[in-house]
C-alpha positions, 0 to 999 in steps of 0.5 A, a space after each residue: 428480507 434479511 439484513 446483511 451484517 458484514 464483519 470483515 471490513 478489515 479485508 474490504 468494505 463498501 465504498 462510500 457514495 461520495 468516493 464513488 461519485 468522485 471516482 466515476 469519471 475515472 471509471 467511465 470517461 477519464 480512464 487513461 494510463 497515467 504513465 502515457 502521454 496522450 490526453 487521457 493519460 495526462 488527465 489521469 496523471 494530473 488526477 493522481 498528482 492532485 490526490 497525492 497533494 490532498 493526502 499529503 496535506 491531510 497527513 502533514 506530509 510531503 507529496 513525495 512521501 505519499 505512495 499509492 499501491 494497488 493492493 494490501 500485498 503490494 503495500 505490505 511488501 513495500 513497507 516491510 521490505 523497505 523497512 528491513 532493507 533500511 534497517 540493515 544499513 544500521 546494523 554491523 556486518 553479520 547482524 540483522 533486524 529482528 522482527 516479532 510477529 504472530 502466526 495469525 498475521 495476514 498471509 502477505 505479511 507472513 510470506 514476506 517475512 519468511 522470504 526475508 528470513 530465508 534470504 538471511 535479511 531478517 530474524 523473525 520470531 513468531 
């Protein structure tokens, strides 16, 4: 049998067995929507809050500073749009933030920056 060598861990990677073990109850028994007020939802909400607290402690951050997203695209949109919108408050009228990136950047980064550029919210150099 040939050994698989996977070289795209930047895109996705195998889940650590300890993470699978910790998450298994939430895939099989505690799968409630954390936005709902029934038992399963409340269990999920408490688990998210506990996870947020643990991540904040490890990073030395406040729990309110920890935001969980469901994908790279969502994270990129949140970070890039949020940063650019926040920076706009620092500029004089008619000025805009200048972002420098590469054409080989992740598609979600490029599309987000193109969108901000089309809207006149940022100047982008590739």
